[in-house]
C-alpha positions in Angstrom: -77.1 40.0 90.7 -73.8 40.7 88.9 -72.1 40.7 92.3 -74.3 38.1 94.0 -74.9 35.5 91.4 -71.9 35.7 89.1 -69.0 35.6 91.5 -67.5 33.9 88.6 -65.6 34.5 85.4 -67.2 37.9 84.6 -65.5 39.7 87.5 -62.0 41.2 87.4 -59.4 38.7 88.5 -57.1 39.7 91.3 -55.9 37.7 94.3 -57.2 34.6 95.9 -59.4 35.4 98.8 -57.0 34.6 101.6 -54.3 36.7 100.0 -56.6 39.5 99.4 -57.9 39.7 103.0 -54.3 39.8 104.4 -53.3 42.4 101.8 -56.1 44.8 102.7 -55.3 44.5 106.4 -51.6 45.3 105.8 -52.4 48.3 103.6 -54.7 49.8 106.2 -52.1 49.4 108.9 -49.4 50.8 106.7 -51.4 53.8 105.5 -52.7 54.7 109.0 -49.1 54.6 110.2 -47.7 56.9 107.5 -50.6 59.3 107.9 -49.9 59.4 111.6 -46.3 60.2 111.1 -47.2 63.2 109.0 -49.9 64.5 111.3 -47.7 64.2 114.4 -44.7 65.9 112.7 -42.6 62.8 112.9 -39.8 63.0 110.4 -40.6 61.5 107.0 -38.1 60.4 104.4 -38.2 63.8 102.7 -37.1 67.2 103.8 -39.2 69.0 101.1 -42.1 71.0 102.7 -43.9 71.1 99.4 -43.6 67.3 99.0 -45.0 66.8 102.5 -47.9 69.2 101.8 -48.8 67.3 98.6 -48.4 64.0 100.6 -50.7 65.1 103.4 -53.3 66.2 100.8 -53.0 62.9 99.1 -53.6 60.9 102.4 -56.8 63.0 103.0 -58.0 62.1 99.5 -57.2 58.5 100.2 -59.2 58.5 103.5 -62.2 59.9 101.6 -61.9 57.2 98.8 -61.0 59.9 96.2 -58.4 57.7 94.6 -57.6 59.7 91.5 -57.0 62.9 93.4 -54.9 60.9 95.9 -52.7 59.6 93.1 -52.4 63.1 91.5 -51.3 64.7 94.8 -48.9 61.9 95.7 -47.2 62.1 92.3 -46.8 65.8 92.8 -45.0 64.9 96.1 -42.7 62.5 94.1 -42.0 65.2 91.6 -40.8 67.4 94.4 -38.7 64.7 95.9 -38.0 61.6 93.7 -36.7 59.7 96.8 -39.9 60.3 98.9 -40.5 56.6 99.6 -43.8 57.0 101.5 -45.4 58.8 98.5 -44.5 55.8 96.3 -46.1 53.4 98.7 -49.2 55.6 98.8 -49.5 55.6 95.0 -48.9 51.8 94.9 -51.5 51.0 97.5 -54.1 53.3 95.8 -53.5 51.7 92.4 -53.9 48.3 94.2 -57.3 49.5 95.6 -58.3 50.5 92.0 -57.3 47.0 90.8 -54.7 48.5 88.4 -52.3 45.8 89.3 -49.5 46.6 86.9 -49.3 50.2 88.0 -49.3 49.1 91.7 -46.5 46.7 91.0 -44.5 49.4 89.3 -44.7 51.8 92.2 -44.0 49.1 94.8 -40.8 48.2 92.9 -39.8 51.9 92.7 -40.3 52.3 96.5 -38.3 49.1 97.3 -35.5 50.3 94.9 -35.1 53.4 97.1 -34.7 51.5 100.3 -35.0 47.8 100.4 -35.4 47.6 104.2 -37.7 50.6 104.7 -40.9 48.5 104.9 -40.3 44.7 104.9 -44.1 44.1 104.4 -43.9 45.7 101.0 -42.1 42.6 99.7 -45.1 40.6 100.7 -47.6 43.0 99.1 -45.5 43.2 96.0 -45.2 39.3 95.8 -49.0 38.9 96.2 -49.7 41.3 93.3 -47.1 39.6 91.1 -48.7 36.3 91.9 -52.1 37.7 90.9 -50.8 38.4 87.4 -48.7 35.3 86.9 -45.3 36.8 87.5 -44.3 33.7 89.5 -40.5 33.9 89.5 -40.7 37.6 90.7 -43.3 36.7 93.3 -41.1 33.9 94.6 -38.1 36.3 94.9 -40.1 38.8 97.0 -41.8 36.1 99.2 -38.3 34.8 100.0 -37.0 38.3 100.6 -39.9 39.0 103.0 -39.2 35.8 104.9 -35.5 36.8 105.4 -36.7 39.7 107.6 -36.9 39.0 111.4 -39.8 40.0 113.6 -42.6 39.8 111.1 -45.9 38.4 112.4 -46.5 34.6 112.2 -49.6 35.3 110.2 -47.8 37.1 107.5 -45.0 34.6 107.5 -47.5 31.8 107.1 -49.0 33.7 104.1 -45.6 34.0 102.5 -44.9 30.3 102.9 -48.2 29.5 101.3 -47.4 32.0 98.5 -44.2 30.2 97.9 -46.0 26.9 97.6 -48.2 28.4 95.0 -45.2 29.8 93.1 -43.4 26.5 93.1 -46.5 24.6 92.1 -47.3 27.0 89.3 -43.7 27.0 87.9 -43.8 23.2 87.9 -47.2 23.2 86.1 -45.8 25.5 83.5 -42.9 23.2 82.9 -45.3 20.3 82.3 -48.3 21.8 80.4 -51.3 19.7 79.5 -52.5 19.7 75.9 -54.7 22.7 75.3 -55.8 24.4 72.1 -59.0 26.4 72.7 -61.0 27.6 69.7 -63.5 30.5 69.7 -67.0 29.2 69.1 -67.6 31.9 66.4 -69.8 34.8 65.7 -73.0 32.8 65.9 -72.4 32.2 69.5 -70.2 35.2 70.6 -70.9 38.9 70.2 -69.6 42.2 71.5 -71.6 41.4 74.7 -70.3 39.0 77.4 -71.1 35.3 76.8 -70.5 32.8 79.5 -71.9 29.9 81.5 -72.6 27.4 78.7 -75.0 24.5 79.2 -75.5 21.8 76.6 -77.6 18.7 76.0 -76.1 15.2 75.8 -76.5 15.1 72.0 -74.7 18.5 71.7 -77.6 19.8 69.6 -78.8 22.5 71.9 -76.7 25.1 73.7 -78.0 27.6 76.2 -75.7 30.4 77.4 -75.9 33.4 79.6 -75.4 36.8 77.9 -74.9 40.1 79.6 -76.3 42.7 77.4 -77.6 46.3 77.5 -81.2 46.5 78.8 -84.0 47.3 76.4 -85.0 50.9 76.1 -88.1 50.6 78.2 -86.1 49.4 81.2 -83.3 52.0 81.0 -84.7 53.8 84.0 -83.6 51.0 86.2 -80.4 51.4 88.3 -78.2 49.2 86.1 -77.9 49.4 82.4 -77.1 45.8 81.9 -79.0 42.6 82.3 -78.3 38.8 82.0 -80.5 36.7 79.8 -80.5 33.2 78.3 -79.7 32.7 74.7 -80.2 29.5 72.8 -78.5 28.0 69.7 -78.9 24.6 67.9 -76.3 22.7 66.0 -76.9 21.2 62.5 -74.1 19.4 60.6 -71.5 20.8 62.9 -72.6 24.4 62.7 -74.2 26.4 65.4 -77.2 28.6 64.6 -77.2 32.3 65.6 -77.8 32.5 69.3 -81.2 34.1 70.0 -82.9 35.1 73.2 -84.7 32.2 74.7 -87.6 34.6 75.5 -90.2 34.7 78.3 -91.0 33.3 80.7 -87.3 32.4 81.3 -86.0 35.8 80.4 -87.2 38.7 82.4 -86.1 42.3 82.9 -84.1 41.0 85.9 -81.1 38.8 85.7 -81.0 35.0 85.0 -77.9 33.0 84.9 -75.7 30.1 86.2 -77.9 27.6 84.4 -77.7 23.9 83.7 -79.9 22.0 81.2 -80.8 18.4 81.9 -79.0 16.0 79.5 -82.3 15.2 77.9 -83.0 18.9 77.3 -86.3 18.7 79.1 -85.5 20.7 82.2 -83.5 23.9 83.0 -82.3 24.8 86.4 -80.9 28.3 86.9 -80.2 31.1 89.4 -82.1 34.3 90.0 -81.5 36.9 92.7 -83.6 39.3 94.8 -87.0 38.1 93.4 -90.2 38.5 95.3 -90.5 34.8 95.9 -86.9 34.3 96.9 -85.8 32.9 100.2 -82.3 34.3 100.2 -80.1 36.7 98.1 -80.0 34.2 95.2 -82.2 31.1 94.7 -82.4 28.2 92.3 -85.4 27.9 90.0 -86.4 25.4 87.4 -88.6 25.2 84.3 -89.8 22.3 82.1 -89.8 22.1 78.3 -93.3 22.5 76.9 -93.5 22.0 73.2 -91.1 24.6 71.8 -91.3 26.8 74.9 -90.8 26.6 78.6 -93.1 26.6 81.6 -93.1 29.5 84.1 -90.0 29.1 86.3 -90.7 27.9 89.8 -88.5 28.5 92.9 -87.3 25.1 94.2 -88.0 26.3 97.7 -86.7 24.7 100.9 -84.7 22.6 101.5 -82.7 23.4 98.4 -82.9 27.2 98.9 -82.3 29.0 102.2 -81.8 32.5 103.5 -78.2 32.3 102.2 -76.9 32.3 98.7 -77.6 29.3 96.4 -76.5 29.1 92.8 -74.8 27.2 90.0 -77.0 24.0 89.9 -76.0 20.9 88.0 -78.4 17.9 87.6 -77.3 14.3 87.1 -78.3 12.4 84.0 -80.5 10.0 86.0 -82.5 13.0 87.3 -81.9 11.9 90.9 -79.4 14.4 92.3 -79.0 18.1 92.1 -75.5 19.6 92.9 -75.2 23.3 93.7 -73.0 25.9 95.4 -74.2 27.5 98.6 -73.0 29.8 101.4 -75.5 28.3 103.9 -74.5 27.5 107.5 -73.1 24.1 108.3 -70.5 24.1 105.5 -66.8 23.8 105.6 -66.0 27.3 104.4 -67.3 30.4 102.8 -68.8 28.7 99.7 -69.3 24.9 99.5 -70.7 22.4 97.1 -73.8 20.5 98.3 -76.2 18.0 96.8 -79.9 17.2 97.2 -81.3 13.7 96.4 -84.6 13.9 94.4 -87.2 11.5 95.8 -89.5 9.4 93.8 -92.4 11.9 94.3 -90.2 14.8 92.9 -89.5 16.3 96.3 -85.9 17.2 97.4 -84.1 15.6 100.4 -82.1 17.7 102.8 -78.9 19.2 101.4 -75.8 17.0 101.9 -72.4 18.7 102.1 -69.8 16.9 99.8 -67.4 16.9 102.7 -63.7 17.4 103.2 -62.7 15.6 100.1 -64.2 18.4 98.0 -64.8 21.4 100.2 -62.2 23.6 102.1 -62.2 26.5 104.5 -62.4 28.8 101.5 -64.5 28.7 98.3 -65.7 25.8 96.2 -68.2 26.6 93.5 -69.4 26.0 89.9 -70.0 22.2 90.2 -70.6 20.3 87.0 -71.5 16.7 87.3 -70.8 14.9 84.1 -73.6 12.6 82.6 -71.5 9.6 83.7 -72.6 10.5 87.2 -69.2 9.9 88.7 -67.0 12.7 87.5 -67.3 16.1 89.1 -65.6 19.3 87.8 -65.6 22.4 90.1 -63.7 25.5 91.0 -61.8 26.2 94.2 -59.4 28.8 95.7 -58.8 26.6 98.8 -56.5 24.0 97.2 -53.0 24.3 95.8 -53.3 25.9 92.4 -52.0 28.6 90.1 -53.0 31.5 92.4 -56.6 32.3 91.8 -59.6 30.0 91.5 -58.6 26.9 89.6 -60.6 24.1 88.1 -60.3 20.6 89.6 -61.9 17.3 89.0 -62.7 14.3 91.2 -64.1 10.9 90.6 -66.6 9.0 92.7 -65.3 5.5 93.7 -67.4 2.4 94.0 -68.1 3.3 97.7 -69.6 6.6 96.6 -66.6 8.5 98.1 -65.1 11.4 96.1 -61.4 10.9 95.4 -58.8 13.6 96.1 -59.4 16.4 93.6 -56.9 16.9 90.8 -55.9 20.3 89.4 -56.8 20.1 85.7 -53.5 21.7 84.9 -51.8 24.6 83.1 -52.6 26.3 80.7 -56.3 25.5 81.3 -55.7 27.0 84.8 -53.7 30.2 84.9 -53.0 33.0 87.4 -56.5 34.3 86.7 -59.8 32.9 88.0 -60.9 29.8 86.0 -64.4 28.9 87.1 -66.9 27.3 84.8 -66.0 24.2 82.8 -68.5 22.0 80.9 -67.6 18.7 79.3 -69.7 17.0 76.6 -71.2 13.6 77.1 -68.5 11.9 75.0 -66.0 13.3 77.4 -63.6 14.6 74.7 -64.7 18.2 74.3 -64.8 20.9 77.0 -66.5 24.4 76.9 -65.7 27.4 78.9 -65.6 31.2 78.8 -62.6 33.5 78.7 -61.7 37.1 78.2 -58.7 36.1 76.1 -57.7 39.0 73.7 -58.9 38.7 70.1 -62.5 37.6 70.8 -65.7 39.1 69.7 -66.3 40.7 73.1 -64.8 40.8 76.5 -66.0 37.3 77.5 -66.4 34.7 74.7 -67.2 31.0 74.7 -64.5 28.6 73.6 -64.2 24.9 73.2 -61.1 22.6 73.4 -60.3 19.0 73.2 -59.9 17.7 76.8 -56.8 15.6 77.3 -57.4 11.9 78.1 -56.4 11.9 81.8 -59.0 14.5 82.7 -61.8 12.9 80.7 -64.9 11.4 82.3 -66.3 8.0 81.4 -67.7 8.2 77.9 -71.5 8.5 77.6 -73.5 7.8 74.6 -77.2 8.4 74.2 -80.4 7.2 72.7 -82.9 9.6 71.1 -86.1 9.5 69.1 -89.8 9.8 69.5 -92.4 7.7 71.3 -95.9 7.4 70.0 -99.1 5.4 70.1 -98.7 2.5 67.8 -102.3 2.8 66.5 -103.2 6.5 66.5 -99.6 7.7 66.0 -100.3 10.3 68.8 -97.1 11.5 70.6 -96.8 10.2 74.1 -95.0 11.5 77.3 -93.8 8.1 78.2 -91.3 7.3 81.0 -87.8 6.0 80.1 -85.6 4.1 82.4 -82.1 2.8 81.7 -81.3 0.0 84.2 -78.0 -1.6 84.8 -78.3 -5.4 84.2 -75.4 -5.9 86.5 -77.0 -4.6 89.7 -80.5 -3.4 88.8 -79.6 0.3 89.4 -81.5 2.9 87.5 -78.6 4.8 85.8 -80.7 7.3 83.8 -84.3 8.2 83.6 -86.4 10.7 81.6 -89.8 11.5 80.2 -90.6 12.2 76.6 -91.8 15.7 75.7 -95.6 15.6 76.0 -96.1 17.6 72.8 -93.5 16.2 70.4 -92.9 12.8 72.0 -89.1 13.4 71.7 -86.8 11.8 74.2 -83.1 11.7 74.8 -81.5 9.5 77.4 -77.9 9.0 78.4 -76.0 5.6 78.2 -72.7 5.4 80.0 -70.5 3.0 78.0 -68.8 -0.1 79.5 -72.0 -1.9 80.7 -75.1 -3.6 79.5 -78.5 -2.1 80.1 -82.2 -2.7 79.9 -84.2 0.1 78.5 -87.8 0.2 79.7 -90.3 2.6 78.2 -93.7 2.7 79.9 -96.9 4.7 80.1 -100.2 3.9 81.9 -102.6 2.1 79.6 -99.9 0.7 77.4 -97.7 -2.3 77.2 -94.1 -1.5 78.0 -91.3 -1.5 75.4 -88.1 -3.4 76.1 -84.7 -3.0 74.6 -81.3 -4.5 75.4 -78.3 -2.2 75.0 -74.9 -3.8 75.3 -72.0 -1.4 75.7 -69.6 -3.6 77.5 -66.0 -3.4 76.5 -66.5 -0.2 74.4 -63.8 2.4 75.2 -63.8 4.5 72.0 -66.4 6.8 70.4 -69.6 5.0 69.5 -72.5 6.1 67.4 -75.6 7.1 69.4 -78.8 5.1 69.2 -81.6 6.7 67.3 -85.0 5.0 67.4 -88.6 5.9 67.3 -90.6 3.7 69.7 -94.3 2.7 69.3 -96.2 1.8 72.4 -99.0 -0.7 72.1 -102.3 0.0 73.9 -103.2 -2.9 76.3 -105.6 -5.1 74.4 -106.0 -8.8 73.6 -103.7 -10.2 71.0 -100.8 -7.7 71.4 -97.4 -9.2 71.8 -94.3 -7.8 73.5 -90.8 -9.2 73.0 -88.9 -9.4 76.3 -85.4 -8.4 75.1 -83.8 -8.7 78.5 -84.6 -12.3 79.4 -81.4 -14.3 79.3 -80.6 -18.0 79.5 -77.3 -20.0 79.2 -76.8 -21.7 75.8 -79.0 -24.8 75.6 -80.3 -24.3 79.2 -83.5 -22.9 80.7 -82.2 -21.5 84.0 -82.6 -17.7 84.2 -79.5 -15.6 84.3 -79.3 -13.0 87.1 -79.5 -10.2 84.5 -83.1 -11.3 83.7 -84.4 -10.1 87.0 -84.7 -6.4 85.8 -87.0 -7.3 82.9 -89.1 -9.8 84.9 -89.7 -7.3 87.7 -90.9 -4.8 85.2 -93.4 -7.5 83.9 -94.5 -8.2 87.4 -95.1 -4.4 87.9 -97.2 -4.3 84.7 -99.4 -7.2 85.9 -99.8 -5.7 89.3 -100.8 -2.3 87.9 -103.3 -4.0 85.7 -104.9 -6.6 87.9 -107.3 -8.1 85.3 -104.6 -8.5 82.6 -103.9 -12.0 81.5 -100.9 -13.1 79.5 -99.3 -16.1 77.8 -95.5 -16.5 78.1 -94.1 -18.0 74.9 -90.6 -19.4 74.2 -88.9 -19.4 70.8 -85.7 -20.8 69.4 -83.6 -20.6 66.2 -83.3 -23.5 63.9 -80.0 -24.9 65.3 -80.7 -28.5 66.5 -83.7 -30.7 65.8 -87.3 -29.6 66.0 -88.2 -31.8 69.1 -85.2 -30.5 71.0 -86.0 -26.9 70.3 -89.7 -27.4 71.2 -88.8 -28.8 74.6 -86.2 -26.1 75.3 -88.6 -23.3 74.4 -91.3 -24.9 76.6 -89.0 -25.1 79.6 -87.8 -21.5 79.2 -91.4 -20.3 79.0 -92.2 -22.3 82.1 -89.3 -20.9 84.0 -90.6 -17.3 83.4 -94.1 -18.5 84.3 -92.8 -19.9 87.6 -90.8 -16.7 88.4 -94.0 -14.6 88.0 -96.0 -16.9 90.3 -93.2 -16.8 92.9 -93.5 -13.0 92.9 -97.2 -12.8 93.6 -98.9 -13.2 90.2 -101.9 -15.5 90.3 -101.7 -18.7 88.2 -105.1 -18.0 86.8 -103.7 -15.0 85.0 -100.8 -16.9 83.3 -100.2 -19.6 80.7 -97.1 -20.6 79.0 -96.1 -22.4 75.8 -93.1 -23.3 73.8 -93.1 -22.8 70.0 -89.6 -24.0 69.2 -88.4 -22.9 65.8 -91.9 -22.6 64.3 -92.4 -18.8 64.5 -89.2 -17.0 63.4 -89.2 -13.2 63.2 -85.9 -13.0 61.3 -83.7 -15.0 59.0 -81.9 -18.1 60.5 -79.1 -17.6 58.0 -77.2 -15.1 60.1 -75.9 -14.9 63.6 -78.0 -11.7 64.2 -81.1 -13.2 62.8 -80.8 -16.4 64.9 -80.2 -14.2 68.0 -83.5 -12.4 67.2 -85.4 -15.6 66.8 -84.2 -16.9 70.2 -86.6 -14.9 72.3 -89.2 -14.8 75.1 -92.5 -13.0 74.5 -95.7 -12.4 76.2 -99.1 -12.1 74.6 -102.2 -10.4 76.1 -104.9 -13.1 76.4 -107.4 -11.2 78.5 -107.9 -7.7 79.8 
């Protein structure tokens, strides 16, 4: 799974894919040519027979993939003749195969210093290696030198031109760095093992990471000595607890990784490879929170998974869309980002490719859809960047189209492969993994404050517990956050059936109706106004009692709105009224009274008439939407039944309300 699943930030970082392919082709051509010269007795650049003998031995070792012996013999040839240029090139290319980039660069430079024109392609190979380790100015010099030669193939020249574009882009980025100060997340999160792929809940209280660690003693007989498992940590008063294995059934003796946790913390989606129930090399699985544990993971199956490679899932905060990376057929390149819409019954629609605005002919992967549901962060090596895989972000416009991706900038992106980026719900803090020197292990988790231009829309949240108002029993009620502007469900969730806990995201800048419902209970209504808020806000914390349906119970309809001193319904009221219609249709024997109430502003007769008219307006809306008159009554109570003080603006607002009372069931 290390090669299949985590083609990510745990691998050595070398060249971007298109550079690497061309590099390998050129090396093969060059080495076969030099070996042929030797075997056919064509004159080499040395007259030393001993040097040629060592060189021929080295090429045989190279052909048999014995890299260390190849280098040893080639260096002997160089000792015999320090100007033996072919031997330098052989050492350079072998070091490159071994991914010892600095050594390869050193020997290419030595060879070129002997004879600048001996092999023009060496300038291209050297420039590519220099680009891979961030030596941009040197790479630019060698790309330009290569382009000065005549007769080189159009393919190689095109590659050099592209390389120069990367050089110029990278140098410009380095002249205009973005704010970036990453901080190690500390010894409770990081260890001598590799930690990567963070996933976090919207309240930033639960963190799940992938850890690559030595296998337990009873599994040491397996082919590999390392395995990937999930570890979990919780945050209290700004401090993370010691990360501990999440345990079975999520962790197995195989590998699990590339996970995302739903913003409410109730679902985890992850990748596992080569399992008996798998459809392809790697598949996406999911598990649901059950009390303090997790259910047995289930393969999502088709159409999400296929015979190809699927990985790196990211679920939206409304629970309606799953984004993921896949190598399936029908894409734009090698690896693309796709999405599946989740239907009302929980099934997945057919995968949809995100299209040319996101995907290229190369590799796009590691999607992270922010809880604002409109900002996507991902990694690509097919767009102009710093030379490897870079992180980009794109925003979805009002037409649902993704805008042109923006490189998140240097020094967040470097010459290395930057792949996984996670941004908190507030949008101000990002998490990622790095092998930066000075950590606790090779790969550690870091956090940093994300600069403003790259931030998503801020998302707050509401959390608490839902319970039976009479028995206090915890309930697995359904939560919906609905935009009052257009009636769109922007977030939905279900409370934990054991603890009753819930957490639901609330993008700022709009007003919402919160609806909490469960069969056999009256729904709970809340109005949440976040319009005009553009700075950090405190989350909403509230425990919610649901009342069983029985005669005499009263529900305040907090999302019924009228103009001041009028009784015509505002458009925003439709969301709440439709929920009330739904309750009545689900419970066909339920009868209710609609009641209107006012504050004490104005005289008693005026308020009584106003409240009566408002109650009648709601009554008429329900009838017009198929509810029988025989099940409904209405009454205005004016200012006679306050539920709060009339001495404050807030109190008077609470007293101006519409309610319904159960009169028959």
